[in-house]
N, C-alpha and C positions, 0 to 999 in steps of 0.2 A: 499352404494348404497342410495338414495333417496328415502323414502316412500314418497305417493301419502298424504295428510290431508284427502283427502275425503271418505276415508274409513273410516264406521262408525260400528261398530257389534249390537246396542242398537234394531234393527232388529229380530237379530239373536236371537229366543229363543228356549226350549225347545223341544220343537216338534220336529223343525228344526234339531236339535245336534241327537235326537233320529233317524228321518227319515236319516241322515246322516251315523249315524252308521249299521243302519238297511243296508244298501245300500254297507256298509263298507264289513260287513259280507254277505251277497248276492253274492258281487262280488268277494271278496277276496284284499289282498291288491294290489296287480299288479295290476289288472285292473281299481282298484277302484280309483289308484294313476295317474295313462294312463288317466282314462276319465277325471280327472280334472287337470290334468298336474303339478301335482306335483310331488316332490323329496322324496324319505322316509327321514324320521326323523333322524336329526344325534346325538340328546339330546334329546326332548322336546319327551312325549309320558304320554298318558293317560289309565291307567288303567280302564277295567269297564267289569264288569260281565265273571272273569277269561280271561281275551282277553287283549290284547296290540293294541292301536292302533295310527297314527300317528296325532299329535295333530295338525297342521297348515293344512293339510290335509282338516281332519272335519270340519274346522273352515270354510274354502272355501265352502266346497261340502255346507255347511250351511246355509250359507250367498245366495248360491244361491236360495235355495230352498222358503229362505224369501222375501229378494226383488226381486229375481229373476234376478239378473244380475253376470256375473261372473266374478269374485275375481282371478285374479293371482295368481300366488308366487311372484311374484316382488312388489306386491300393498302395503305387510303389513309385518310387523315381526315374525317369529319363536318363539320368546319369550316373552318378555314384552306383544306385543298386543294380541297376541293370548292367552295367560295365565291371563288376567287379562279378555277376555272374557270368557272362559270357566266358570271362576269360577264365573264370573255373572252369566252365566246359572245356573250353576250346583248348588249352594250352598241353596237356597231355595227348592230344590226338590229331595222327597224324593227318587226315584228312584239314586239319585246320591251318598247317603250316604256312600256309603262303596267304591266309586272310588277314583281314586287318580291320578291327575297331579304331572309329577317329571321330575324330571334333572337329567339324565342317568351322572351322575358324575364317577362312580363307575368301567363303561366298563359294566353292565349285561348284555345291547343291543347292545351296538356299538361292542362289541366281537366276534357276532354271525356271523354265515354266512344267507344268505339270506334263508336258511332252519329251521328257528323257525318259520314262519307263514306260511311253505306250508305243507300237507294235507304227515306222514311221510311213509318212503313207506321203504320194505324190503331192497334195496341196498345202503341207504340212508349211507355213511360214517360219524357215530356218534362223530367220533373223532378229527370233521371241528368243529363241535360244540363249541366255544368259551366257556371262563368263566369269570367269577365275577373278578376284579383286587383283588387281597391276603387285605386282610385287619383284623386284628387281629379280634379272635372270640369274645373277650368281645363286640366287634360294628357289631353285626352282626344286630343289631336293624335297622341299618344306611340303609341296604338293602331293595329297595322299591319291588322289584320281589320277596323278603321272601313270599310273599302273594298265591305263586303257590308253587306246587310239586315240585318235583327236585332231582339232585344227590348234594352230598356238600362233601369239601374235608378238610379235617384239617391235619395239619401240627405241626408240633414242631423245630421250629427253632427260633434260637437270630434274623438273617439278614433276610428278606423277601425270603421265598423258591423260587426255579427259573422256578419251574413247577411245577403241579398239577400229574405227577408221582417222583417229585422230594424225593429223602431217607429221606426227612426227615416230610415226612408223613405220620402221625401215621392211620387215617384212613381213609375209603369213605366212603361213604352210599347213601341211597335213600330214599325217601318219595313218598308214590304212594296213599294212600288214607288221608294222612294229608299234610300241607304245609310245609313248610322247618320250617318260623318262631316257625311252634309249633315243629318240632322234633328237632332243634337245641334249645329250651326253655328245652325240654326232656334231652337233652345229658349234657349241662350246668348243670341240675339240677342234674345228676348220679355225676357230677366234685365237687359236693357238697357232695356227701355222703350219697342222695337219690336216689331211683327207679324212673324206665324212658327209659334207653337207655343201653344194654348191652356195648357197644362200649366206653360211656363214663365211664361207670362203670371201666371196663379194664385198663381204661386208669391211671382212679383214684387210683387203685390196683397198678399200676407202675410207681404210683409219678410223672407223669409226670404235672409238673406243667401247672396252666391256663393261665399266663401272660406271656407265651410264645406262644401260639396257635395261629395260622395264619387260616385264613378261603378262600376259594373262590367256590362260589356254578353256576350251571349251573339251571335255574328254567326253567319249563314249560306252558306257558301258552296255553291256548285251538285255534286250528287254527279257519277256516275261513271256510263259504262256507258249513260247513258238524256237525249237531247236534250230529245223533244220530252215536254211535261208535267211535265217535273222543275222548272222556275218555277210552275206552279202549286201542288204539292207544295208544294215550300218556303214559298211564301207560307200554304200552311193551316198548316203548322209553325208558322211564325212565330205566328201568332195563336193558335194554340192555346197555344202557350207562355204569351201574354201573358196570357188567360185564366185559365190554371192558376195564375199567378202573384195574382194579382189576389183569386181565390180562397181562396188559403192565406195571404195577407197577411189579408185579412179575417177568416177563420177564426182566425189569430192574435192578431191586434189589434181585431179587432170594429168597424174601420172601415176605409175605403177612405185610402189614401193623400190627403196634404192635396193636391196637385197631379192628380188624378183625378178625375171627374164621376160621378158614381153612373152 
């Protein structure tokens, strides 16, 4: 598709971007995308204040606030052009110091159902919420959404595991009060013989080698349109998903993962 060269982004500044982010939060993802006629991102995202945003839609909305003109989905690319515009805006601004632009190459979001950005409900089938692609545990710093709490699965296997309840799975864990990054760091420390993670310490005692360990995660960003109470809903969802996985693992394999206590 040929893009129009008339599109210029210098007029889009931090105030326009922040206004677009606020509107995204207020409306929720579906209504925001519908209002500006953008589809869901398939690869590129922005993490800002524990939430995830579709980058191309944000730039389109911010552009309308700056020059006041509508910028449709087919007038610019969601890759290079969008990334360059957001990096220019965010780099000098302290408010974006801890924000992150990323391409979802590990399936951290593309494998998820649409529910990850909706208010959790008691009847939600959490088993349909996808996990990231398997990577070697030592590569966990490559995960962009490790800055969120969530559920993580460790497997001991030479080939890549087939599923998150594969017999090779040796630990299923969750973290609510810490990020996945912090918890996985503690897990690695325990594999080295240092304190920090009981599951890691158990696997260390059983002589399971780190070089064969695989990792898959399900991170939980905050949702939109609700500040009060959402953190509690998120934590309950995380804990429920971990218990569901443990139950399904035991049903499939007739025992707990080697690193999990009964």
